[in-house]
C-alpha positions in Angstrom: 34.6 3.3 46.5 31.4 1.6 48.3 28.3 1.0 45.7 24.8 -0.3 46.8 24.4 -4.2 46.7 21.0 -4.2 47.6 18.0 -1.9 47.7 15.2 -1.6 50.2 12.7 -4.5 50.0 9.7 -4.4 48.4 7.7 -4.3 52.0 9.3 -1.3 52.9 8.3 0.3 49.4 4.8 -0.8 49.9 4.5 0.5 53.4 5.8 3.9 52.3 3.4 4.3 49.7 0.6 3.7 52.1 1.8 6.0 54.7 2.8 8.7 51.9 -0.3 8.2 49.9 2.3 7.9 47.1 2.9 5.5 44.2 6.6 4.4 44.0 8.3 6.0 41.0 12.2 5.0 40.7 15.4 5.2 42.6 18.3 7.5 42.2 21.8 6.7 43.1 24.4 9.7 43.2 28.0 9.4 42.8 28.5 9.0 46.4 26.3 6.1 46.4 23.4 8.2 48.3 20.1 6.2 47.2 16.8 8.0 47.1 13.3 6.5 46.2 11.1 8.6 44.3 7.7 8.5 45.3 4.7 10.8 42.9 1.8 11.8 45.4 -1.5 10.3 44.3 -3.3 13.8 44.4 -0.5 16.5 43.9 1.4 14.3 41.4 4.6 16.1 43.5 7.8 14.1 43.9 8.6 12.8 47.4 12.5 11.8 48.1 13.0 9.5 50.6 16.6 8.8 51.6 17.5 5.2 52.2 20.5 3.6 54.2 21.5 0.9 52.2 23.9 -2.0 52.3 27.0 -1.6 50.5 29.6 -3.7 49.5 33.7 -2.6 49.3 34.6 -3.5 46.0 38.3 -5.3 45.3 40.9 -3.0 44.1 41.2 -4.3 40.6 37.4 -3.6 40.2 37.7 0.0 41.8 41.0 0.7 39.3 39.2 -0.6 36.1 36.3 1.9 37.1 38.5 4.7 37.5 40.7 4.2 34.4 37.5 4.1 32.3 36.5 7.5 33.5 39.8 9.2 32.5 40.8 10.8 29.3 44.2 10.1 27.2 46.3 13.0 29.1 45.2 11.9 32.8 45.9 8.2 31.2 49.3 9.4 30.7 50.0 11.2 33.8 48.8 7.9 35.4 51.3 6.0 33.7 54.2 8.4 34.6 53.3 8.6 38.0 53.1 4.5 38.3 56.2 4.1 36.3 58.0 6.8 38.7 56.7 5.0 41.7 57.8 1.4 40.4 61.3 3.0 39.7 61.2 4.0 43.7 60.4 0.9 44.8 63.0 -0.9 42.8 65.6 1.4 44.2 64.7 0.6 47.9 64.4 -3.0 47.0 67.9 -2.9 45.5 69.4 -1.1 48.1 68.1 -3.5 50.6 69.8 -6.2 49.1 73.1 -4.4 48.7 73.2 -4.2 52.7 73.1 -7.5 53.0 76.2 -9.0 53.6 77.0 -12.8 52.5 79.8 -15.2 53.4 80.8 -18.1 51.8 80.0 -21.0 54.6 82.8 -22.8 53.2 85.2 -20.6 53.8 86.7 -20.2 57.6 87.1 -16.3 58.8 90.3 -15.3 59.7 91.2 -13.9 63.2 93.4 -11.5 63.8 94.5 -9.7 67.3 91.8 -6.9 66.5 89.0 -10.0 67.1 89.6 -13.1 68.6 86.7 -15.0 69.6 
């Protein structure tokens, strides 16, 4: 997820207030991270919405997971636990399987050669 880390500078807001003949009211940030500035026109008192392109920052995985977990209910958390435990079990099986494919020889012991293989 990307979240806005900087809003438009004050100079931009002041310039927009003059150009729109409006007073800046507030920002709104959608769940998708879209930032809008809301201006109120001096005469009509109608709101004017301006969408800003803002600088964003990708959060680290732990922060993103913390945000996701805070939004989940108990049923969803139990489902997530089961899913992650199954995933860990599959990883463990794959890791153990790779270790069993490796053949280890005792270096102190000389290999025996026969008619089938002789270097």
